N, C-alpha and C positions, 0 to 999 in steps of 0.2 A: 499435393498437400498431405502431410502426415496426419493421422487421426489415432494416435496411440495414447493421448493424454486422457486421464480419467476426468469425468465431468460431474457436475452437481447443479442442483437448482438453487438460484440465488434468492432464497426465502420467498416472500410474497410477491416478488417481482415476476416470478415464473420464468426468468431468463435461465437458459441452460448455459453454464460457463465452464471453461476448463479450469481444473483445480490448480493449475499453474497459470497465473496471469503475468502481465508485463508491467512493471513499474518504470515510467519513463523519466524519472528524476535524473538519471545519468546522461540524458540528452541535453541537459540544461546549458552546458557550455559556459558556466560561470563558476566562481569560486575555484575549487580544486577539480572540477569536472572539465576536461578539455573540450574545446569547441570542435565538433565533428564537421568534416567536409560534407558537402551535399551527397557525394557518393558513399561516404561511410554511414551517414544517416539513412540513406535509402537502403543500404545493405542490411543494417541491423533491423530496421522496421519491417522490411519485407521478409527477413529471416523469421521474425516473430510470427507472422501470418502464415508463412509457408510451412511452418512446423506445428500449425494447428492451434496456437494460442489465440483465444477469441475475446480476451478481456484486457483492455489497456487503461491504465490509470495514469493521469497526469495532473497538472496544476498550473495556473497562471504564475505561481511562484517559481516554477522550474525553468527559468531562463527561456531558452529557445525551444523547449520541448513541444509545446502546443504548435508552434509555427512549423516545426519539422514534420510533425504528424500531418498537418494540413498540406504541406508541400509534397510529401513523399508517399503517402498511402491513402489520401482522400479518395482516389479512384477505386479503392478496395473497401470502401466504407461498409458495405453490406456484410463483410466477413467478420466484423468484430464489434463488440460492445465498447463504448467509449465513456469513460468516467473522468470528471474533472472536479475542481473545488470552487468554492466562492468565499467571499469575505476577504480575499487577498487584495493587496493594493493594485489598482488598475495601472498606475504609472509607477515604474521602478523607483523605490525610495533609496535614498543614500543612507545606508545602514552599515555600521561596522561589521566586519566578518564574523565576530564572535557573538553577535546579537540576532534575535529573531525579528523578522520584518513586522511592522505594525499592521494589524488587521482592522477592518471596518465592517461591521455587520449591519449597517444601515440598509434600508430597502434600496436606496439609490445605488449604493456600491455593490450590493448583491446583484442587481439587475445589470449594472455596468460590466461586472466581471463575467457574467454569463454571456452577454452579448459579445464581449471581447473574445471569449473562448470560441464562440460560434464562428466569428470572423477568422480568427487565427487558424482554426482547424478546417475551415471551408466546409462546413456541415450545417444542415438545417436544424439539427437536434442533438442533444447530448443524452445518452442513455441514463446516466446518473450524474447528479451534481451533489457534492458533499460539502458541508461547512467544514472549513479548514481550521486547524489548531484548537479544536475542542472548546468552543465558547460555552460559557455557562448557560444554564436555562434562563437565568435572570437577564443576561445580556441579550439572548435571543428574543425574549418576550418584550423587553424594553424597546427593542428596535423593530419589533414585529417582522423579524427576519424570515421566519418560516412562511408567513403569508405571501411574501414576495416570490419565494421559490414556488409555491403553489400557483400563483398567478402565472408564472412562466411555464408551469406544467399544463395549465389550462390552455395556454396559447400553443402547446405542442413543441416548445423549444426545449423542454426537459421531460423525460419520461418518468424518472423516479428520483426521490430525494434521499439524501443520506447524511451521515455525520462521520467525520474523522475524529473519533472520540478517545479520550483517555481519562484515567483517574486524575483529579477527584470529581470531574463533572459527568462521567459516563453514566453512572447510575440514574442521575436525574434526567439525562438525555433519553435513556431507555424508557423511563416512566412517562415521558411525553407522548409515547405511542404514535408518533408521526413519521418516523424515519423507516424507510423500506430497507436501507442498507447501513450497516455500520462498518467502518474501517478501523481496525484496532491493532495496535502493536502486540506481537506475540512471537515467542520462540521458546526453545528449551531453556534459555537463559533469561527469559522475560516472561514469566508465567503469572505475573501479578494480576492480569486482567482475565485470567481463565474463567473464574466463576461468573464474571459479568458477561463474557462472550457466550456462556451457556444461557444466561438469562435473556440476552438479546435474541438468541437463536430460538429459544422457547416461545418468545412472543412473536415469532414469524419473520424477523428480519434476516436478510442475507448477511453473511459475515465474510468480510474481505480482510485478510491478515496482511499487515505490512511488517517488515522486519523479520520475516520468517526464517531467514538465515542470519539474522543479526549483523547484516552487512559484512559478514565474514570477519568480524572483529576478533574472533577466537584465534585466527591465524595471521592477524596483522600485527606488525611491530609498532612500537611507540611513534616512530617517525611518520607512519601513515596516519595514525589516529590524530596526531598533532595537526594534520592538515585540515581536519574537519572544523566547523564552527565551534567556538569555545563552549557554547551552551550544551553541545552534544557530548563533548569529550569525557566528562566524569562518568556518565552512564556507560559509554563504550568501554572504558577501562574496567568498570565494575563487572560488566558482562564477561569480558575476556578473562578477568580473575576468577569468576565463578566457574567458567568452563575449565580453566586450568586446575582448579582446586577439586573438582568433582571427578572421581575416578570412574571412567567408563570404558576403558580399553577392552574389557571383556564383553562389552555390548556391541562393539563396532563391527566385528566379523567381516573385516576387509573393507568396510565403508570408510570414505574420507570423512573428516569433520563436516564438510558442507553437505555431503549426501545424508549423513545422519541427521543434521539439523533440518534439512528440507523435508525429509520423510517423516521426522517427528511432527513437524507442523501440519503436514498433510494428514497425519494420523488422528488429529483432533476431530472427534465426530461432529462438532458444531461448525467447523470452518467450511466455507464454500469454495473460496479460491485464495491463493496467497500470491501477492504481487512481488516478483523478484526483478530487480533491474540489472541491466548489463549494456555496455556499449560494444561488447566483444562478442562476435558471432560464435566463437569457440566456447566461450563460457555459457552462452545461451543454449547451445546444443547440448551441452553437458547437463544443464538444468532440466532440459526436456527429457533427456534419458533417465535422469534420476526420478523425476516426477512420474514418468511412465511406469516405474516400479511400484508405485503406490505406497500405502502406509507401511510402517515398520511392522515386523512380526509382532503379534499381540503381546507375547511375553517380554520382548525387548522394550516395547513401548511402556508396558506397566512398570518395569523395573526402572526405566529412565524417569518416569513420573515420581517414583519413590525417592530417587537420588537428587533431583533438582527441586528446589523449593518453589512455593507459589507466592513468594514475596519478591519485591524489586531486588535485583542483584546488589543495589547500593546498600540494602539493609542487611546483607549477609556479611558477617564478620569472618 
């Protein structure tokens, strides 16, 4: 096993995690993500662990992802921390490709989702369970949702609770002071959550970054972006446009756009780990090599922060 990846403490959880985590969305085998064979799934998941990555993030929403994790690497459960989500539909709903699935944060559905994840991944416990799609504080309180996760924690089925949070609800979620971990979207072209990331970290939460390389949209053409669900496409196009409009050739110093973006994300002093997905072992190994280099040089990072705004790319004209 390689042990070259930098590590950090995931906030108040005390867990030591690699700064590069693995996002298992691309294992879903639905929508535009191809269904992996058993051999392909085994190869990529074991490659993740063989290269020292010890933080895996998935969700009931990610098609076959949880099932593949349970089938292919449950025998290596002691080697990684496992995070999933709750509030997701337990039975796959019939939803048009361009719409988000409906979520239910009732206590019954929260429990049913966690129990389903445990069965699918053939494990007795989940290290972290996060509320998916950033429900408002009002919705959580009306459903008494947090209480159900805490009950599951008392039963030993969940170790820590978290929130996959975004503006406009993220600030209220932080103020609740109940979440051990926040998963927040962030990259050089998606810096609008940066101040709230800092606030959450200052209050002791571990920070998991998703979208740390913006799904590579800066190098994807329109035909690829058009394959994503319709509700994601406008933001993807805006981030690609922001990347193309911002002059940084003098900062790259031989780095590819993907390397620059990943190292920029890792440079944020408040982040603990960034989850990057891939179903391709070659891509995964390249991500590991880049992450092993650590943060950008301080001067390049500071200059990049000056050039890219802290507002949503959609707001940049």
